[in-house]
CHARMM-style PDB file with segment names, atoms N, HN, CA, C and O in Angstrom:
ATOM      1  N   UNK     1      -8.729   1.941  16.790  1.00  0.00      PROA
ATOM      2  CA  UNK     1      -8.044   0.946  15.998  1.00  0.00      PROA
ATOM      3  C   UNK     1      -6.594   0.881  16.421  1.00  0.00      PROA
ATOM      4  O   UNK     1      -6.000   1.902  16.767  1.00  0.00      PROA
ATOM      5  N   UNK     2      -6.047  -0.247  16.397  1.00  0.00      PROA
ATOM      6  HN  UNK     2      -6.529  -1.077  16.116  1.00  0.00      PROA
ATOM      7  CA  UNK     2      -4.624  -0.437  16.693  1.00  0.00      PROA
ATOM      8  C   UNK     2      -3.809  -0.235  15.420  1.00  0.00      PROA
ATOM      9  O   UNK     2      -4.318   0.254  14.411  1.00  0.00      PROA
ATOM     10  N   UNK     3      -2.568  -0.610  15.485  1.00  0.00      PROA
ATOM     11  HN  UNK     3      -2.155  -1.007  16.304  1.00  0.00      PROA
ATOM     12  CA  UNK     3      -1.698  -0.533  14.324  1.00  0.00      PROA
ATOM     13  C   UNK     3      -2.032  -1.686  13.377  1.00  0.00      PROA
ATOM     14  O   UNK     3      -2.159  -2.835  13.800  1.00  0.00      PROA
ATOM     15  N   UNK     4      -2.170  -1.365  12.103  1.00  0.00      PROA
ATOM     16  HN  UNK     4      -2.067  -0.432  11.760  1.00  0.00      PROA
ATOM     17  CA  UNK     4      -2.405  -2.374  11.068  1.00  0.00      PROA
ATOM     18  C   UNK     4      -1.287  -2.266  10.052  1.00  0.00      PROA
ATOM     19  O   UNK     4      -0.851  -1.164   9.719  1.00  0.00      PROA
ATOM     20  N   UNK     5      -0.823  -3.393   9.559  1.00  0.00      PROA
ATOM     21  HN  UNK     5      -1.178  -4.289   9.829  1.00  0.00      PROA
ATOM     22  CA  UNK     5       0.256  -3.394   8.569  1.00  0.00      PROA
ATOM     23  C   UNK     5      -0.015  -4.458   7.514  1.00  0.00      PROA
ATOM     24  O   UNK     5      -0.639  -5.485   7.780  1.00  0.00      PROA
ATOM     25  N   UNK     6       0.471  -4.181   6.322  1.00  0.00      PROA
ATOM     26  HN  UNK     6       0.978  -3.347   6.107  1.00  0.00      PROA
ATOM     27  CA  UNK     6       0.351  -5.151   5.228  1.00  0.00      PROA
ATOM     28  C   UNK     6       1.568  -4.997   4.335  1.00  0.00      PROA
ATOM     29  O   UNK     6       2.045  -3.890   4.084  1.00  0.00      PROA
ATOM     30  N   UNK     7       2.054  -6.123   3.868  1.00  0.00      PROA
ATOM     31  HN  UNK     7       1.667  -7.022   4.072  1.00  0.00      PROA
ATOM     32  CA  UNK     7       3.175  -6.098   2.925  1.00  0.00      PROA
ATOM     33  C   UNK     7       2.689  -6.583   1.563  1.00  0.00      PROA
ATOM     34  O   UNK     7       1.782  -7.409   1.455  1.00  0.00      PROA
ATOM     35  N   UNK     8       3.320  -6.044   0.539  1.00  0.00      PROA
ATOM     36  HN  UNK     8       4.057  -5.373   0.627  1.00  0.00      PROA
ATOM     37  CA  UNK     8       3.005  -6.401  -0.842  1.00  0.00      PROA
ATOM     38  C   UNK     8       4.305  -6.686  -1.571  1.00  0.00      PROA
ATOM     39  O   UNK     8       5.342  -6.105  -1.249  1.00  0.00      PROA
ATOM     40  N   UNK     9       4.257  -7.570  -2.546  1.00  0.00      PROA
ATOM     41  HN  UNK     9       3.415  -8.042  -2.808  1.00  0.00      PROA
ATOM     42  CA  UNK     9       5.363  -7.769  -3.487  1.00  0.00      PROA
ATOM     43  C   UNK     9       4.757  -7.675  -4.882  1.00  0.00      PROA
ATOM     44  O   UNK     9       3.857  -8.438  -5.233  1.00  0.00      PROA
ATOM     45  N   UNK    10       5.260  -6.731  -5.670  1.00  0.00      PROA
ATOM     46  HN  UNK    10       5.991  -6.111  -5.385  1.00  0.00      PROA
ATOM     47  CA  UNK    10       4.768  -6.521  -7.028  1.00  0.00      PROA
ATOM     48  C   UNK    10       5.922  -6.655  -8.013  1.00  0.00      PROA
ATOM     49  O   UNK    10       7.069  -6.347  -7.690  1.00  0.00      PROA
ATOM     50  N   UNK    11       5.607  -7.113  -9.200  1.00  0.00      PROA
ATOM     51  HN  UNK    11       4.675  -7.363  -9.463  1.00  0.00      PROA
ATOM     52  CA  UNK    11       6.578  -7.078 -10.291  1.00  0.00      PROA
ATOM     53  C   UNK    11       6.820  -5.613 -10.650  1.00  0.00      PROA
ATOM     54  O   UNK    11       5.938  -4.773 -10.472  1.00  0.00      PROA
ATOM     55  N   UNK    12       8.002  -5.310 -11.150  1.00  0.00      PROA
ATOM     56  HN  UNK    12       8.719  -5.992 -11.295  1.00  0.00      PROA
ATOM     57  CA  UNK    12       8.343  -3.914 -11.434  1.00  0.00      PROA
ATOM     58  C   UNK    12       7.435  -3.288 -12.496  1.00  0.00      PROA
ATOM     59  O   UNK    12       7.334  -2.062 -12.557  1.00  0.00      PROA
ATOM     60  N   UNK    13       6.783  -4.081 -13.320  1.00  0.00      PROA
ATOM     61  HN  UNK    13       6.865  -5.077 -13.270  1.00  0.00      PROA
ATOM     62  CA  UNK    13       5.864  -3.509 -14.306  1.00  0.00      PROA
ATOM     63  C   UNK    13       4.484  -3.225 -13.724  1.00  0.00      PROA
ATOM     64  O   UNK    13       3.586  -2.779 -14.439  1.00  0.00      PROA
ATOM     65  N   UNK    14       4.310  -3.484 -12.416  1.00  0.00      PROA
ATOM     66  HN  UNK    14       5.039  -3.847 -11.835  1.00  0.00      PROA
ATOM     67  CA  UNK    14       3.021  -3.249 -11.748  1.00  0.00      PROA
ATOM     68  C   UNK    14       3.097  -2.119 -10.718  1.00  0.00      PROA
ATOM     69  O   UNK    14       2.247  -2.038  -9.831  1.00  0.00      PROA
ATOM     70  N   UNK    15       4.098  -1.252 -10.825  1.00  0.00      PROA
ATOM     71  HN  UNK    15       4.788  -1.318 -11.546  1.00  0.00      PROA
ATOM     72  CA  UNK    15       4.209  -0.181  -9.831  1.00  0.00      PROA
ATOM     73  C   UNK    15       3.516   1.106 -10.266  1.00  0.00      PROA
ATOM     74  O   UNK    15       3.292   1.998  -9.448  1.00  0.00      PROA
ATOM     75  N   UNK    16       3.179   1.202 -11.536  1.00  0.00      PROA
ATOM     76  HN  UNK    16       3.361   0.477 -12.200  1.00  0.00      PROA
ATOM     77  CA  UNK    16       2.448   2.365 -12.030  1.00  0.00      PROA
ATOM     78  C   UNK    16       1.224   1.857 -12.758  1.00  0.00      PROA
ATOM     79  O   UNK    16       1.316   0.997 -13.634  1.00  0.00      PROA
ATOM     80  N   UNK    17       0.073   2.401 -12.385  1.00  0.00      PROA
ATOM     81  HN  UNK    17      -0.002   3.099 -11.674  1.00  0.00      PROA
ATOM     82  CA  UNK    17      -1.153   1.987 -13.038  1.00  0.00      PROA
ATOM     83  C   UNK    17      -1.843   3.165 -13.702  1.00  0.00      PROA
ATOM     84  O   UNK    17      -1.739   4.295 -13.226  1.00  0.00      PROA
ATOM     85  N   UNK    18      -2.540   2.913 -14.787  1.00  0.00      PROA
ATOM     86  HN  UNK    18      -2.625   1.995 -15.174  1.00  0.00      PROA
ATOM     87  CA  UNK    18      -3.296   3.958 -15.455  1.00  0.00      PROA
ATOM     88  C   UNK    18      -4.789   3.794 -15.230  1.00  0.00      PROA
ATOM     89  O   UNK    18      -5.563   4.720 -15.469  1.00  0.00      PROA
ATOM     90  N   UNK    19      -5.191   2.621 -14.773  1.00  0.00      PROA
ATOM     91  HN  UNK    19      -4.561   1.868 -14.579  1.00  0.00      PROA
ATOM     92  CA  UNK    19      -6.599   2.343 -14.513  1.00  0.00      PROA
ATOM     93  C   UNK    19      -6.831   2.451 -13.012  1.00  0.00      PROA
ATOM     94  O   UNK    19      -6.157   1.775 -12.234  1.00  0.00      PROA
ATOM     95  N   UNK    20      -7.761   3.280 -12.602  1.00  0.00      PROA
ATOM     96  HN  UNK    20      -8.308   3.828 -13.234  1.00  0.00      PROA
ATOM     97  CA  UNK    20      -8.015   3.499 -11.179  1.00  0.00      PROA
ATOM     98  C   UNK    20      -8.583   2.308 -10.443  1.00  0.00      PROA
ATOM     99  O   UNK    20      -8.705   2.349  -9.218  1.00  0.00      PROA
ATOM    100  N   UNK    21      -8.934   1.249 -11.147  1.00  0.00      PROA
ATOM    101  HN  UNK    21      -8.835   1.215 -12.141  1.00  0.00      PROA
ATOM    102  CA  UNK    21      -9.495   0.076 -10.471  1.00  0.00      PROA
ATOM    103  C   UNK    21      -8.713  -1.195 -10.777  1.00  0.00      PROA
ATOM    104  O   UNK    21      -9.261  -2.293 -10.683  1.00  0.00      PROA
ATOM    105  N   UNK    22      -7.457  -1.061 -11.138  1.00  0.00      PROA
ATOM    106  HN  UNK    22      -7.012  -0.169 -11.214  1.00  0.00      PROA
ATOM    107  CA  UNK    22      -6.657  -2.215 -11.552  1.00  0.00      PROA
ATOM    108  C   UNK    22      -6.041  -2.912 -10.346  1.00  0.00      PROA
ATOM    109  O   UNK    22      -4.988  -2.496  -9.863  1.00  0.00      PROA
ATOM    110  N   UNK    23      -6.684  -3.966  -9.858  1.00  0.00      PROA
ATOM    111  HN  UNK    23      -7.539  -4.303 -10.251  1.00  0.00      PROA
ATOM    112  CA  UNK    23      -6.110  -4.740  -8.758  1.00  0.00      PROA
ATOM    113  C   UNK    23      -4.806  -5.374  -9.215  1.00  0.00      PROA
ATOM    114  O   UNK    23      -4.654  -5.725 -10.385  1.00  0.00      PROA
ATOM    115  N   UNK    24      -3.867  -5.518  -8.289  1.00  0.00      PROA
ATOM    116  HN  UNK    24      -3.991  -5.232  -7.338  1.00  0.00      PROA
ATOM    117  CA  UNK    24      -2.576  -6.105  -8.619  1.00  0.00      PROA
ATOM    118  C   UNK    24      -1.551  -5.065  -9.019  1.00  0.00      PROA
ATOM    119  O   UNK    24      -0.413  -5.406  -9.342  1.00  0.00      PROA
ATOM    120  N   UNK    25      -1.946  -3.783  -9.002  1.00  0.00      PROA
ATOM    121  HN  UNK    25      -2.870  -3.506  -8.740  1.00  0.00      PROA
ATOM    122  CA  UNK    25      -1.035  -2.682  -9.286  1.00  0.00      PROA
ATOM    123  C   UNK    25      -0.773  -1.963  -7.961  1.00  0.00      PROA
ATOM    124  O   UNK    25      -1.703  -1.708  -7.195  1.00  0.00      PROA
ATOM    125  N   UNK    26       0.461  -1.644  -7.701  1.00  0.00      PROA
ATOM    126  HN  UNK    26       1.216  -1.851  -8.322  1.00  0.00      PROA
ATOM    127  CA  UNK    26       0.871  -1.109  -6.395  1.00  0.00      PROA
ATOM    128  C   UNK    26      -0.020   0.010  -5.870  1.00  0.00      PROA
ATOM    129  O   UNK    26      -0.528  -0.127  -4.757  1.00  0.00      PROA
ATOM    130  N   UNK    27      -0.247   1.110  -6.591  1.00  0.00      PROA
ATOM    131  HN  UNK    27       0.165   1.221  -7.495  1.00  0.00      PROA
ATOM    132  CA  UNK    27      -1.046   2.189  -6.005  1.00  0.00      PROA
ATOM    133  C   UNK    27      -2.471   1.762  -5.657  1.00  0.00      PROA
ATOM    134  O   UNK    27      -3.007   2.172  -4.628  1.00  0.00      PROA
ATOM    135  N   UNK    28      -3.077   0.953  -6.498  1.00  0.00      PROA
ATOM    136  HN  UNK    28      -2.641   0.620  -7.335  1.00  0.00      PROA
ATOM    137  CA  UNK    28      -4.449   0.511  -6.238  1.00  0.00      PROA
ATOM    138  C   UNK    28      -4.502  -0.423  -5.028  1.00  0.00      PROA
ATOM    139  O   UNK    28      -5.422  -0.322  -4.216  1.00  0.00      PROA
ATOM    140  N   UNK    29      -3.539  -1.324  -4.897  1.00  0.00      PROA
ATOM    141  HN  UNK    29      -2.792  -1.406  -5.556  1.00  0.00      PROA
ATOM    142  CA  UNK    29      -3.517  -2.234  -3.756  1.00  0.00      PROA
ATOM    143  C   UNK    29      -3.331  -1.471  -2.442  1.00  0.00      PROA
ATOM    144  O   UNK    29      -3.968  -1.798  -1.442  1.00  0.00      PROA
ATOM    145  N   UNK    30      -2.463  -0.459  -2.440  1.00  0.00      PROA
ATOM    146  HN  UNK    30      -1.945  -0.193  -3.253  1.00  0.00      PROA
ATOM    147  CA  UNK    30      -2.260   0.358  -1.234  1.00  0.00      PROA
ATOM    148  C   UNK    30      -3.536   1.124  -0.908  1.00  0.00      PROA
ATOM    149  O   UNK    30      -3.951   1.166   0.250  1.00  0.00      PROA
ATOM    150  N   UNK    31      -4.161   1.729  -1.907  1.00  0.00      PROA
ATOM    151  HN  UNK    31      -3.824   1.695  -2.848  1.00  0.00      PROA
ATOM    152  CA  UNK    31      -5.409   2.462  -1.689  1.00  0.00      PROA
ATOM    153  C   UNK    31      -6.500   1.542  -1.138  1.00  0.00      PROA
ATOM    154  O   UNK    31      -7.222   1.920  -0.214  1.00  0.00      PROA
ATOM    155  N   UNK    32      -6.621   0.347  -1.697  1.00  0.00      PROA
ATOM    156  HN  UNK    32      -6.035   0.041  -2.447  1.00  0.00      PROA
ATOM    157  CA  UNK    32      -7.626  -0.610  -1.217  1.00  0.00      PROA
ATOM    158  C   UNK    32      -7.380  -0.985   0.238  1.00  0.00      PROA
ATOM    159  O   UNK    32      -8.333  -1.097   1.009  1.00  0.00      PROA
ATOM    160  N   UNK    33      -6.120  -1.183   0.633  1.00  0.00      PROA
ATOM    161  HN  UNK    33      -5.345  -1.092   0.006  1.00  0.00      PROA
ATOM    162  CA  UNK    33      -5.795  -1.524   2.021  1.00  0.00      PROA
ATOM    163  C   UNK    33      -6.177  -0.383   2.956  1.00  0.00      PROA
ATOM    164  O   UNK    33      -6.771  -0.618   4.009  1.00  0.00      PROA
ATOM    165  N   UNK    34      -5.845   0.840   2.584  1.00  0.00      PROA
ATOM    166  HN  UNK    34      -5.363   1.031   1.729  1.00  0.00      PROA
ATOM    167  CA  UNK    34      -6.187   1.997   3.422  1.00  0.00      PROA
ATOM    168  C   UNK    34      -7.697   2.134   3.546  1.00  0.00      PROA
ATOM    169  O   UNK    34      -8.212   2.317   4.650  1.00  0.00      PROA
ATOM    170  N   UNK    35      -8.404   2.050   2.443  1.00  0.00      PROA
ATOM    171  HN  UNK    35      -7.986   1.902   1.547  1.00  0.00      PROA
ATOM    172  CA  UNK    35      -9.861   2.181   2.445  1.00  0.00      PROA
ATOM    173  C   UNK    35     -10.511   1.093   3.296  1.00  0.00      PROA
ATOM    174  O   UNK    35     -11.463   1.367   4.027  1.00  0.00      PROA
ATOM    175  N   UNK    36     -10.016  -0.115   3.208  1.00  0.00      PROA
ATOM    176  HN  UNK    36      -9.243  -0.337   2.614  1.00  0.00      PROA
ATOM    177  CA  UNK    36     -10.598  -1.232   3.956  1.00  0.00      PROA
ATOM    178  C   UNK    36     -10.344  -1.122   5.456  1.00  0.00      PROA
ATOM    179  O   UNK    36     -11.101  -1.679   6.251  1.00  0.00      PROA
ATOM    180  N   UNK    37      -9.292  -0.412   5.852  1.00  0.00      PROA
ATOM    181  HN  UNK    37      -8.677   0.041   5.207  1.00  0.00      PROA
ATOM    182  CA  UNK    37      -8.930  -0.381   7.264  1.00  0.00      PROA
ATOM    183  C   UNK    37      -9.234   0.917   7.989  1.00  0.00      PROA
ATOM    184  O   UNK    37      -9.491   0.888   9.193  1.00  0.00      PROA
ATOM    185  N   UNK    38      -9.215   2.040   7.317  1.00  0.00      PROA
ATOM    186  HN  UNK    38      -9.007   2.064   6.339  1.00  0.00      PROA
ATOM    187  CA  UNK    38      -9.546   3.299   7.991  1.00  0.00      PROA
ATOM    188  C   UNK    38     -10.538   4.142   7.220  1.00  0.00      PROA
ATOM    189  O   UNK    38     -10.978   5.175   7.725  1.00  0.00      PROA
ATOM    190  N   UNK    39     -10.901   3.746   6.032  1.00  0.00      PROA
ATOM    191  HN  UNK    39     -10.543   2.908   5.621  1.00  0.00      PROA
ATOM    192  CA  UNK    39     -11.831   4.519   5.222  1.00  0.00      PROA
ATOM    193  C   UNK    39     -11.128   5.654   4.505  1.00  0.00      PROA
ATOM    194  O   UNK    39     -10.826   5.561   3.315  1.00  0.00      PROA
ATOM    195  N   UNK    40     -10.870   6.726   5.237  1.00  0.00      PROA
ATOM    196  HN  UNK    40     -11.115   6.801   6.204  1.00  0.00      PROA
ATOM    197  CA  UNK    40     -10.123   7.857   4.690  1.00  0.00      PROA
ATOM    198  C   UNK    40      -9.082   8.278   5.706  1.00  0.00      PROA
ATOM    199  O   UNK    40      -9.239   8.042   6.904  1.00  0.00      PROA
ATOM    200  N   UNK    41      -8.033   8.893   5.231  1.00  0.00      PROA
ATOM    201  HN  UNK    41      -7.906   9.084   4.257  1.00  0.00      PROA
ATOM    202  CA  UNK    41      -6.980   9.375   6.135  1.00  0.00      PROA
ATOM    203  C   UNK    41      -7.378  10.738   6.671  1.00  0.00      PROA
ATOM    204  O   UNK    41      -7.919  11.571   5.944  1.00  0.00      PROA
ATOM    205  N   UNK    42      -7.104  10.955   7.949  1.00  0.00      PROA
ATOM    206  HN  UNK    42      -6.664  10.278   8.540  1.00  0.00      PROA
ATOM    207  CA  UNK    42      -7.331  12.268   8.538  1.00  0.00      PROA
ATOM    208  C   UNK    42      -6.176  12.584   9.477  1.00  0.00      PROA
ATOM    209  O   UNK    42      -5.181  11.860   9.508  1.00  0.00      PROA
ATOM    210  N   UNK    43      -6.306  13.655  10.237  1.00  0.00      PROA
ATOM    211  HN  UNK    43      -7.115  14.243  10.211  1.00  0.00      PROA
ATOM    212  CA  UNK    43      -5.212  14.120  11.091  1.00  0.00      PROA
ATOM    213  C   UNK    43      -4.871  13.137  12.212  1.00  0.00      PROA
ATOM    214  O   UNK    43      -3.793  13.229  12.800  1.00  0.00      PROA
ATOM    215  N   UNK    44      -5.773  12.198  12.518  1.00  0.00      PROA
ATOM    216  HN  UNK    44      -6.649  12.124  12.041  1.00  0.00      PROA
ATOM    217  CA  UNK    44      -5.503  11.250  13.601  1.00  0.00      PROA
ATOM    218  C   UNK    44      -4.835   9.969  13.120  1.00  0.00      PROA
ATOM    219  O   UNK    44      -4.527   9.095  13.930  1.00  0.00      PROA
ATOM    220  N   UNK    45      -4.609   9.844  11.828  1.00  0.00      PROA
ATOM    221  HN  UNK    45      -4.859  10.554  11.170  1.00  0.00      PROA
ATOM    222  CA  UNK    45      -4.032   8.624  11.264  1.00  0.00      PROA
ATOM    223  C   UNK    45      -2.592   8.851  10.827  1.00  0.00      PROA
ATOM    224  O   UNK    45      -2.300   9.775  10.067  1.00  0.00      PROA
ATOM    225  N   UNK    46      -1.705   8.005  11.310  1.00  0.00      PROA
ATOM    226  HN  UNK    46      -1.942   7.254  11.927  1.00  0.00      PROA
ATOM    227  CA  UNK    46      -0.317   8.023  10.840  1.00  0.00      PROA
ATOM    228  C   UNK    46      -0.186   6.970   9.755  1.00  0.00      PROA
ATOM    229  O   UNK    46      -0.616   5.830   9.928  1.00  0.00      PROA
ATOM    230  N   UNK    47       0.411   7.356   8.635  1.00  0.00      PROA
ATOM    231  HN  UNK    47       0.760   8.282   8.494  1.00  0.00      PROA
ATOM    232  CA  UNK    47       0.600   6.460   7.503  1.00  0.00      PROA
ATOM    233  C   UNK    47       2.075   6.408   7.179  1.00  0.00      PROA
ATOM    234  O   UNK    47       2.726   7.444   7.046  1.00  0.00      PROA
ATOM    235  N   UNK    48       2.605   5.197   7.052  1.00  0.00      PROA
ATOM    236  HN  UNK    48       2.076   4.355   7.160  1.00  0.00      PROA
ATOM    237  CA  UNK    48       3.992   5.012   6.655  1.00  0.00      PROA
ATOM    238  C   UNK    48       4.018   3.990   5.530  1.00  0.00      PROA
ATOM    239  O   UNK    48       3.488   2.888   5.668  1.00  0.00      PROA
ATOM    240  N   UNK    49       4.637   4.363   4.413  1.00  0.00      PROA
ATOM    241  HN  UNK    49       5.067   5.259   4.301  1.00  0.00      PROA
ATOM    242  CA  UNK    49       4.790   3.459   3.278  1.00  0.00      PROA
ATOM    243  C   UNK    49       6.276   3.371   2.952  1.00  0.00      PROA
ATOM    244  O   UNK    49       6.932   4.385   2.714  1.00  0.00      PROA
ATOM    245  N   UNK    50       6.791   2.161   2.944  1.00  0.00      PROA
ATOM    246  HN  UNK    50       6.258   1.337   3.137  1.00  0.00      PROA
ATOM    247  CA  UNK    50       8.201   1.928   2.650  1.00  0.00      PROA
ATOM    248  C   UNK    50       8.302   0.941   1.492  1.00  0.00      PROA
ATOM    249  O   UNK    50       7.625  -0.086   1.477  1.00  0.00      PROA
ATOM    250  N   UNK    51       9.153   1.264   0.527  1.00  0.00      PROA
ATOM    251  HN  UNK    51       9.703   2.099   0.539  1.00  0.00      PROA
ATOM    252  CA  UNK    51       9.367   0.386  -0.625  1.00  0.00      PROA
ATOM    253  C   UNK    51      10.852   0.105  -0.787  1.00  0.00      PROA
ATOM    254  O   UNK    51      11.697   0.946  -0.477  1.00  0.00      PROA
ATOM    255  N   UNK    52      11.154  -1.084  -1.276  1.00  0.00      PROA
ATOM    256  HN  UNK    52      10.469  -1.767  -1.528  1.00  0.00      PROA
ATOM    257  CA  UNK    52      12.535  -1.425  -1.602  1.00  0.00      PROA
ATOM    258  C   UNK    52      12.544  -2.411  -2.762  1.00  0.00      PROA
ATOM    259  O   UNK    52      11.591  -3.163  -2.962  1.00  0.00      PROA
ATOM    260  N   UNK    53      13.619  -2.397  -3.513  1.00  0.00      PROA
ATOM    261  HN  UNK    53      14.393  -1.786  -3.351  1.00  0.00      PROA
ATOM    262  CA  UNK    53      13.750  -3.307  -4.645  1.00  0.00      PROA
ATOM    263  C   UNK    53      14.194  -4.687  -4.167  1.00  0.00      PROA
ATOM    264  O   UNK    53      15.008  -4.811  -3.252  1.00  0.00      PROA
ATOM    265  N   UNK    54      13.650  -5.706  -4.797  1.00  0.00      PROA
ATOM    266  HN  UNK    54      12.989  -5.605  -5.540  1.00  0.00      PROA
ATOM    267  CA  UNK    54      14.034  -7.087  -4.554  1.00  0.00      PROA
ATOM    268  C   UNK    54      14.649  -7.646  -5.835  1.00  0.00      PROA
ATOM    269  O   UNK    54      14.490  -7.062  -6.907  1.00  0.00      PROA
ATOM    270  N   UNK    55      15.345  -8.766  -5.726  1.00  0.00      PROA
ATOM    271  HN  UNK    55      15.474  -9.240  -4.855  1.00  0.00      PROA
ATOM    272  CA  UNK    55      15.876  -9.402  -6.940  1.00  0.00      PROA
ATOM    273  C   UNK    55      14.747  -9.764  -7.915  1.00  0.00      PROA
ATOM    274  O   UNK    55      13.579  -9.846  -7.533  1.00  0.00      PROA
ATOM    275  N   UNK    56      15.116  -9.974  -9.152  1.00  0.00      PROA
ATOM    276  HN  UNK    56      16.064  -9.908  -9.463  1.00  0.00      PROA
ATOM    277  CA  UNK    56      14.187 -10.396 -10.200  1.00  0.00      PROA
ATOM    278  C   UNK    56      13.108  -9.354 -10.504  1.00  0.00      PROA
ATOM    279  O   UNK    56      11.962  -9.706 -10.779  1.00  0.00      PROA
ATOM    280  N   UNK    57      13.476  -8.077 -10.454  1.00  0.00      PROA
ATOM    281  HN  UNK    57      14.407  -7.791 -10.231  1.00  0.00      PROA
ATOM    282  CA  UNK    57      12.560  -6.985 -10.821  1.00  0.00      PROA
ATOM    283  C   UNK    57      11.258  -6.991 -10.032  1.00  0.00      PROA
ATOM    284  O   UNK    57      10.171  -6.881 -10.600  1.00  0.00      PROA
ATOM    285  N   UNK    58      11.383  -7.120  -8.720  1.00  0.00      PROA
ATOM    286  HN  UNK    58      12.265  -7.210  -8.259  1.00  0.00      PROA
ATOM    287  CA  UNK    58      10.211  -7.069  -7.850  1.00  0.00      PROA
ATOM    288  C   UNK    58      10.377  -5.922  -6.858  1.00  0.00      PROA
ATOM    289  O   UNK    58      11.495  -5.506  -6.555  1.00  0.00      PROA
ATOM    290  N   UNK    59       9.255  -5.420  -6.361  1.00  0.00      PROA
ATOM    291  HN  UNK    59       8.347  -5.758  -6.608  1.00  0.00      PROA
ATOM    292  CA  UNK    59       9.241  -4.327  -5.390  1.00  0.00      PROA
ATOM    293  C   UNK    59       8.505  -4.809  -4.140  1.00  0.00      PROA
ATOM    294  O   UNK    59       7.382  -5.305  -4.223  1.00  0.00      PROA
ATOM    295  N   UNK    60       9.155  -4.656  -2.971  1.00  0.00      PROA
ATOM    296  HN  UNK    60      10.068  -4.253  -2.903  1.00  0.00      PROA
ATOM    297  CA  UNK    60       8.534  -4.968  -1.683  1.00  0.00      PROA
ATOM    298  C   UNK    60       8.021  -3.660  -1.090  1.00  0.00      PROA
ATOM    299  O   UNK    60       8.753  -2.673  -1.027  1.00  0.00      PROA
ATOM    300  N   UNK    61       6.759  -3.656  -0.655  1.00  0.00      PROA
ATOM    301  HN  UNK    61       6.164  -4.458  -0.706  1.00  0.00      PROA
ATOM    302  CA  UNK    61       6.156  -2.475  -0.054  1.00  0.00      PROA
ATOM    303  C   UNK    61       5.543  -2.852   1.288  1.00  0.00      PROA
ATOM    304  O   UNK    61       4.846  -3.861   1.398  1.00  0.00      PROA
ATOM    305  N   UNK    62       5.801  -2.045   2.300  1.00  0.00      PROA
ATOM    306  HN  UNK    62       6.367  -1.225   2.211  1.00  0.00      PROA
ATOM    307  CA  UNK    62       5.195  -2.216   3.619  1.00  0.00      PROA
ATOM    308  C   UNK    62       4.370  -0.970   3.912  1.00  0.00      PROA
ATOM    309  O   UNK    62       4.873   0.152   3.859  1.00  0.00      PROA
ATOM    310  N   UNK    63       3.087  -1.186   4.225  1.00  0.00      PROA
ATOM    311  HN  UNK    63       2.678  -2.098   4.269  1.00  0.00      PROA
ATOM    312  CA  UNK    63       2.182  -0.089   4.561  1.00  0.00      PROA
ATOM    313  C   UNK    63       1.769  -0.252   6.018  1.00  0.00      PROA
ATOM    314  O   UNK    63       1.303  -1.319   6.418  1.00  0.00      PROA
ATOM    315  N   UNK    64       1.940   0.807   6.816  1.00  0.00      PROA
ATOM    316  HN  UNK    64       2.319   1.673   6.491  1.00  0.00      PROA
ATOM    317  CA  UNK    64       1.595   0.767   8.231  1.00  0.00      PROA
ATOM    318  C   UNK    64       0.621   1.909   8.517  1.00  0.00      PROA
ATOM    319  O   UNK    64       0.885   3.061   8.176  1.00  0.00      PROA
ATOM    320  N   UNK    65      -0.507   1.578   9.146  1.00  0.00      PROA
ATOM    321  HN  UNK    65      -0.721   0.641   9.424  1.00  0.00      PROA
ATOM    322  CA  UNK    65      -1.511   2.553   9.551  1.00  0.00      PROA
ATOM    323  C   UNK    65      -1.629   2.542  11.067  1.00  0.00      PROA
ATOM    324  O   UNK    65      -1.647   1.478  11.686  1.00  0.00      PROA
ATOM    325  N   UNK    66      -1.709   3.718  11.660  1.00  0.00      PROA
ATOM    326  HN  UNK    66      -1.694   4.582  11.157  1.00  0.00      PROA
ATOM    327  CA  UNK    66      -1.888   3.820  13.113  1.00  0.00      PROA
ATOM    328  C   UNK    66      -2.792   4.994  13.401  1.00  0.00      PROA
ATOM    329  O   UNK    66      -2.413   6.142  13.169  1.00  0.00      PROA
ATOM    330  N   UNK    67      -3.979   4.724  13.900  1.00  0.00      PROA
ATOM    331  HN  UNK    67      -4.287   3.791  14.088  1.00  0.00      PROA
ATOM    332  CA  UNK    67      -4.848   5.830  14.333  1.00  0.00      PROA
ATOM    333  C   UNK    67      -5.322   5.599  15.771  1.00  0.00      PROA
ATOM    334  O   UNK    67      -6.452   5.918  16.138  1.00  0.00      PROA
ATOM    335  N   UNK    68      -4.406   5.028  16.572  1.00  0.00      PROA
ATOM    336  HN  UNK    68      -3.488   4.769  16.273  1.00  0.00      PROA
ATOM    337  CA  UNK    68      -4.751   4.767  17.985  1.00  0.00      PROA
ATOM    338  C   UNK    68      -4.593   6.021  18.814  1.00  0.00      PROA
ATOM    339  OT1 UNK    68      -4.837   5.998  20.021  1.00  0.00      PROA
TER     340      UNK     68
END
């Protein structure tokens, strides 16, 4: 697999979830992206997650996977 990347923008009230299957919540969306692209993480996969605040109480997240 080559490098795969995905960006997300979430409202600040969607960065913590209590339901393990709540789509639209930051941790669940990141987990779904990883699962869909590599299944599970292992020693051959590099994972980078970067977050930053945006105006209007939003969070930008960039997830990069590399297992080449």
